[in-house]
N, C-alpha and C positions, 0 to 999 in steps of 0.2 A: 504494500500500500504506500501511498504518498507519505503518510505519517512515519512509517517504518524507514523509508528511504531518507527522509529528512533527519530522523534520529541517527541513522548510520553516518550520514554526511557530517552532522554535528560532532559525533564522536571521532570521526576521522580527522577533522580539523583540530579537535582537542589533542589527539595523539600527535599530530604534526606540530602543533604549537609546543607541546612538551618536548618532542624530539629536538626541535630547533633551539630550545632553551636549555638543553641538556638536563631535563628533568626525567627522573626515572618513572617508568610505567611498564606494566606487564601485559602485553597484547593478549596472551592466552586467557588471562582473567577477564579482560574486557570482552573478548569474544564469547567466553562462556556465559557471562552475564547477559549479553545481548541475545545470544541463542535462546536462553531460557525466557527472557522477557518477550521476544518476538516469536517464540515457539517454532524455531527453525534450527537446522543443524549448524554446528560450528563451521563445517565446510562451506555452507551457503553464505554465512556471514563473512568468512574470509574471502570467498569469491567476490562478494559484493564490494568488499574493501579494495580488492584488486581492480574491479571495474571503476571504482571511484579514483584510484590511482591513475588509470588511463585518462579519465576526464580531467583530473587535476593537472596532469602533465600537458594535455591538449590546451588547457587554459592558462598555462604559464606558472603553475604552482609546483613546488617541490612535492615529492611523494613520501609517504611513510615507509621507512626502510623495512624490507621484508614483505611488502605488498607490491610485487612486481605488476606492472600494468597489464591488465587483461581487457582487451578492447571489444569484446563481444557483449556490450551493454545495451540496454534498452533506451529508447528515446526519453522515456519518462525520467530515468535517473539523471540524464544530462540536463533536462529542464529543471528538475528539482535542485540539482547542483547549482545551476546558474541563479535560480531564485534565492537559494540559501546565501550565495556570495553577495548578491545584491542587497538582501535584507540585513545580513549580519556582518559582512566584512568590508563593504565599500566605505563605510564611515570610519573604520578603525583598522586599517590595513596594517598587519604586522609584516614588514618588508622581509623579515627572515624567512617567510613562507613562500616568497616569490623566487623563481629561478633567476640566477644571474645570467647575463648575456655572454 
């Protein structure tokens, strides 16, 4: 659902922020919690994070280490990603999250 995708995108950016600020986090714990909350398998959550990596890379963002870009994502995920960025990140961009040229 859109709500689940937005939640995953939000968590992804939270992990990216922590990664770029050298804060510790445990991806397996995050994935397990999301899998339970969304009633999905851990593998499907990880695959969705890899889809988000592909979209993030396409839009000029760095990616969360360990989530190699998986480009076979649905259009709704990219739309939700763009909307999330517009609503939550445009006014307070953390330039550590943007790829350097």
